[in-house]
VODO-897250 format. One record per residue (C-alpha): residue in one letter; y, z, x. Coordinates in steps of 0.1 Angstrom, whole numbers, padded with zeros to 4 digits, always signed. Layout:
BEGIN
aYZX...
//
This chain:
BEGIN
m-1552-0178+0125p-1560-0170+0163a-1592-0184+0176l-1599-0150+0194a-1628-0130+0179d-1604-0098+0183g-1573-0094+0161c-1539-0078+0169a-1550-0044+0158d-1574-0044+0188h-1547-0051+0213v-1522-0023+0198q-1516+0004+0228s-1493+0036+0226t-1477+0057+0254g-1460+0086+0256v-1462+0121+0240p-1452+0121+0203m-1420+0140+0197v-1419+0153+0233t-1412+0120+0253g-1403+0086+0241m-1431+0064+0227t-1438+0029+0236h-1460+0008+0210k-1473-0028+0225t-1495-0051+0211w-1503-0089+0215m-1521-0121+0202i-1527-0157+0215f-1520-0184+0189p-1542-0216+0206s-1524-0243+0184v-1491-0231+0177n-1463-0241+0203p-1439-0215+0215g-1409-0226+0196a-1427-0228+0161a-1440-0192+0171l-1406-0177+0178d-1390-0193+0147k-1416-0175+0126v-1416-0142+0144s-1377-0143+0139r-1381-0146+0102a-1410-0121+0099v-1384-0095+0118l-1357-0101+0095a-1381-0098+0066e-1391-0063+0080g-1354-0054+0078f-1341-0055+0112v-1303-0065+0116g-1288-0075+0148v-1316-0098+0156n-1309-0115+0193v-1332-0147+0198d-1329-0165+0232k-1348-0198+0222k-1348-0209+0260l-1363-0178+0273g-1385-0172+0243t-1374-0139+0236l-1360-0117+0204t-1346-0081+0209t-1333-0058+0180q-1325-0025+0174q-1328-0003+0143e-1314+0033+0138t-1332+0050+0108t-1335+0087+0116g-1294+0093+0115s-1298+0107+0150g-1278+0077+0168r-1309+0070+0190p-1320+0034+0181q-1355+0023+0183t-1360-0011+0201l-1384-0040+0194q-1389-0068+0220v-1409-0096+0213v-1418-0123+0242v-1433-0158+0230r-1448-0178+0261k-1467-0207+0267d-1504-0204+0269g-1525-0234+0274k-1517-0256+0244g-1502-0225+0224s-1484-0193+0226r-1490-0159+0235v-1468-0133+0216d-1462-0098+0231a-1441-0072+0210t-1431-0039+0221f-1415-0009+0200s-1399+0017+0217l-1387+0051+0203p-1367+0077+0219p-1381+0112+0222g-1384+0132+0191q-1391+0103+0168l-1421+0091+0151a-1429+0058+0134p-1457+0061+0113g-1476+0026+0108v-1462+0011+0139g-1492-0005+0148d-1494-0024+0114n-1460-0032+0114l-1462-0048+0149c-1493-0069+0140r-1477-0079+0108v-1445-0094+0131v-1471-0108+0158n-1495-0124+0132a-1466-0143+0117a-1465-0168+0144g-1498-0180+0133q-1489-0185+0095
//
């Protein structure tokens, strides 16, 4: 578990106007005792467990990118995760982008489930 007093949900931010513009949901966490390689592996497994397919992981850059299309519109939703060194541990940033006209109920909880996997 992170040593910070605040949790993932405290860092969730959303921008855009629902159903009018595209929406971007972001969050982050610091894991003081988890090295970036281990954090990226754990996050990758969590993303797969969430049902994403076509997950692209670049271990050298510490990035994970994937898309899903759940609405039938042909406009994919994109998840990007970046894991980087932070002191002796890792910082994990996650961004979920939706095109205009789409909603994602519970996206903050879902992002936190993925991000918090780094510390488990």
